[in-house]
N, C-alpha and C positions, 0 to 999 in steps of 0.2 A: 737371684733373691726374691726368694718371698717378704714382701715386710706385708703386719699384720697390723691393725689397731682395734682399738675397742670405742663404740657408740655407749651411750649411757642416757637413761633417760633424763632430762633436765630442762632447766623452762622452757631451753633453747629448740630443743629435739625433743618432737613430740611424735608419739602414735597415737591416734585414737579412733573410735569407733562410731559411725552415724548407724541410727536404728530409724524404720519406718514404722507405721500403724498401720494395718488392716481391719477389713469386716464391716460389721451392719452400726459398730458402736466404733468405729474409730477417731470420729471428732473427739470424744472421751477421752481417749491418751494422747501422750506425749513421745514426742521424736526427738526419742535420748542422743546427745554427745557421751559416749563413754571415755576417761579418757584413760589410758594403761602405765601407769608411775611410776615403775617397773620394768625396764626391759635392758638388754645389750646387745649391740651388733658385733661381732667382730668382720671386719675385712679385711680381705687379702686383694695386696697388691702383688702384681710386676712390670717392675721396668715402667711406674704410671699410670697401670691400667687395672682396672679391678679383673680380679679373675674368678671371688668366690663374697659369698657371704652367708653369715651363719646368725640367724635372730633368736634370740629365747625370751619369751612375755613370759613373768608373772601374774598371770591370774587374780589372783588376788587382791594385784594390787586397784584393780578398777576403780577405778570412780567415777561418780556422772558428775559430771561438769555444768549441759543444761540439758533440759527439759519444754523442747517449744507445743505448743498448741494445750489440748488438753481441757479439759473443763477449768481447773485453778494455775494455777502459777504453780514450778514447781521449787519447792522451799528443803530445808534441812532433812527432816521427819520423811517427805514426798523420797527424796532422793535416796535416802536410808533403805527405802523401801525397795527404793528400782536396783541399783546395787545388790542388795538381800535377792531379787527375785533373778536379776542378772548371774550370780555368782551359784544359786541354787538352779538353774536351766545351765551351765557350763561344769555342774559336778562339781568345781572348781575342786573341794578335796578329794576325790578318785584324781584328775587329771591336772593337777597346779598350771601347767606350763603350756604356753603355746609354741611349737616349734616351727622354724623353717628355715633349711639349708637349699643353696643352687647346689644344681649341678650341671650346670650351662650358664656360660658368660656370655652375652652376643654385645658387640657394639651398634648403637642406634643416634639420629642424627642429633636425638633431646639428652640423649646417656646411656644408657644401656639396657637390655631385654633380659631378665633373670629365669630362668627355667629351674624348678627346684622344687621340692616334700614342701610341703605343709601339714603339719601333724597338730589338728584339736580336737580335743573330748579323747584321744585316742585312738583319733582315725589316720592316719596321712592319704592324703593325694595330691598327682600332681596340682603345680600354680603357676605359674606367668606374673612378672612384673613389670609393667613398665617403669625403669628408676629414672627418674629427667635430674641430670645436672645442673647448675645454672650459676653464675658466679653473679654475686646481690655481697649489692656494693663493697664490701673486702672480704670478702667470704665467700667458697664454694659451698654451695647448698645441696642435699640429696631429698628427693621427694618421689613419691606413688599414691594413687589411689590407684585400689583396687576391691572387688568384690566378689566374697566370701557368702557362697550359700550353708544356714546351716546342718539342712538336712543331709546334705554330702557330707556332714561329719557324725549324723548319727543325734542331732541338736536337736529335740523341740523344739521353734520359736515358743516364747512364752505365750501365752493366754489368759484372758479370764472372761468370765462370764460365759461361760460354755464356746468359748471361740466368737463370739460378736464382736472382739476386741483383742488381737494379736498382733504380735509384732512379726513384721514381715519377714522373708524366709532370710532374701539378701541382705547383707549390713556391708557397709561401705568404710574399708579401713584407708587412710588417709595417712604418711608421713613426712613426717620435714625433720632436716638434722643438718647442721654445719658438719662442714670439712674440715 
């Protein structure tokens, strides 16, 4: 018998994206932390073992939580502008969701290796994630960190000043949730 559970975004279940900045004027740019506030993950288990994961993220739920570096600190208006630029870069009106579905789950020493399909910006690509599962105090937690290359999905990384300052192509996605 297969058991299914749904995890949702919350203060305790977090999906973040971290960006970097490059180019001749990179010292003027901010390295952003973006929180995805609306997502669901359906987890399928059989006999207590993970057999599948299906995640959907609402792109419009993106919020800028932090901006390190740059010439000035990031406050409300700067965060709002960075959010607007990110949503335009992702063409969120045309591609409102990001989706990942595992096609194979393999046990590892630290948890599971998920092999599957990641769909971003309307483009599907194979993607593998190493999911760590660990007991933290009284709760089981799952976490991962993975790199996604924007241009692999047809996304042109955001840039300013004719490319003298631009977001790096590789972004880091992190996930942490209670099970």
